[in-house]
N, C-alpha and C positions, 0 to 999 in steps of 0.2 A: 811632643806639637803633633798636631791634627792637620792632615792637609783633606780636601775635597777635589775627589775628579767628578769634574764633568763627564757621567761614563754612558757610551752608545754600545757596550758591552762586544764592539770590535778590537781586532790587535792593535791598535796606535794608544787607547783611552787603558784598554788590557796594561799594555806596555810601559806606560810613565805610572799606572796602577803601581807595578810591581816594581819596577824603580826605587816609586820612592816608599814601598813598604822596606826593601833591601835597601835601603839609606837611614830606614831607623825613622820613619815617621809614621802615626796613626793611618791608613787612610781609612775613608769611606766616600765609597764609588756612589753617586749623584746621577740618578736622567730627571731631567727635564720632563713634565707633562703635565698639557693644557685641557684635561679634559675630553677632549675629546673622542678617542679611542685609547685602551688601554696597551699602547706603544712602551710602556717599559718592560713589557713583561719578557723578551728577549733576554735584554738584560740583565734581569736581575738573576735570569738560569745562568750568562754565564758567570758574574759575580758569585755567584754561588758556585759555581767548579770552579772559581780560584779561592775559594775561603774568605772573600773577602762582605765585610757586613754594606749591604746595599738601601740604600732609600729614594722614595718617588719625592722628586722635588713638585709640587704642586702650583703650577705658573699661572695668569692672568688672560684667560681666552682671550681677551682682548688684543694683546701681544703677538700672538696667533694668528686673529684674524687683519692684523695692519699689514703679516708680515704676507701673507695670502693675497690681498689688497697690491703691494708695491710687489708681489712676484705676479700677479695678471698683469698690471701695468706695464713691467718691464716685458712681460714676454720667458723670461727668466729666471729661474732661482734663485743665483748669486747672493743678490744687495738683500731679500729674504729672509734668509737664512741666516746670511750674517748679522742682521739687527735682529733675531732669535736668541742666537749664539751668544751678542754681546749684552741683550738684557738677564738672560743666565744669570752668566758668568757677575753681573751687577748683583742680583739677589744672590749667589753663595757668596759675594764677599763683604752684605750686611751681615753675615751669621761666621765665615768664617776667616782664618789669619793667613792659610794659604789654600790657592785657586789651582786646581792644573786643568789639564784636558789634552787630549792627543791629535792635536793640529801638529803637521811638521813643516819643513820647510820649501815645498812644495808646493803645498794645500793652496787653491784658492778663495775655498769657501766647505765651513766658515771661518775664520783668521781674524783676530784682531790685529793689527798694526802698530807701531811702535810707539804712535802715540798715544792710542787708546790702549796700551798697556803700560804705561807710564802715569796714564789720567786715572787709570784705575789704581794701581798702589798708591799713587800721592791722594786720591779721594779719599780710599777704603782701609787706608794703611796697609795691607795685603803684600802678599806674595803672588805674581802668578807664573806659573812655571806651562809651559808645552815641550812638543819636542822638534822647536824648530831648528836647533843645527843637525836636527837629522830628515835626510831624504828619505821617498816611501823605498828604494832597493836599499839603502841599509835599514830601515825598519822593518819591511819584508823577509831581509836575510836574518836579525834578531829574535822576531817571532816567529817565524817557522821552527827554527830551534826550541824555542821555547813555550810554545804553544800548540797544543791541536786547533785548527781549522777549519771550522764548514764556510765552504763559498759558493754561495749561491743567486739566481736571480733575484733583485730586491722587491722585497714584496710587505707588506703589513707585518705580516708574522713574523720575519726572521730578522728583521730590524726595530732600534730603537733611538735612531738618530731622527732630527727635526723633520725630517722629510717626512714620514710615517703619519704624524698631525695636520701638517701642511697637506699632502695631495688628500689628506681625507676630508680635511675643511674644504680644500677648491673643488670637492668633486661635490660636497653636500652644496656649496655656492651655485652649482649646477653646470658648471665648466669640467672639462676633462685634462685633467691633472696630465697623464698621460702623451701632451700633447705641446707640456712645458718639460716637466722632465723625462729625459733620453733613458732608454735602459739604459741600468750596468749591475755591476755585483755588488755584494756585499759577504762580506768576511764577517764571522760573530767567532767568537771564542767558544769553546765544548771546554777546555779541560788544559794541563798543564802535559806536557808530552812524558811521556814513562820513561 
């Protein structure tokens, strides 16, 4: 069986990919891109370092634009990122039987709620897998033992999550994304621990 893992190159999506592979599934890592910035490059490097196939899912720029408008209207990114995540997962559900991502129990965004997951599985006849039974501390403990991880202040060149293209588009619309997104650090998997 084949599973598509929505992949950012970070420890959470890398962990779910390795877990599914070790359970015997054929795993393809997929990074969404909206054509605004080549945000998939760091994820591609992480996938290669772990020996996984990686592909780029070309998404409609209109989805990104709507998310940016939501973020600008709200003054914070949560609902816009959740919208992009939901649209991307649904797009993967059109072509895959199993969709997975690295969202954890204590994540606020991006995250599908239980009703959205049930709806997705019913409408598309798919299985959706995430790390909902794992909290941040558990994932941190497991992934620190499994992967070599870099931790850097978040920027366009070290991350492949939705935020990269959102920030690029918001800045291109004449706004300052730094006023909306708080400074934070990003992890990226650079290989397996030896």
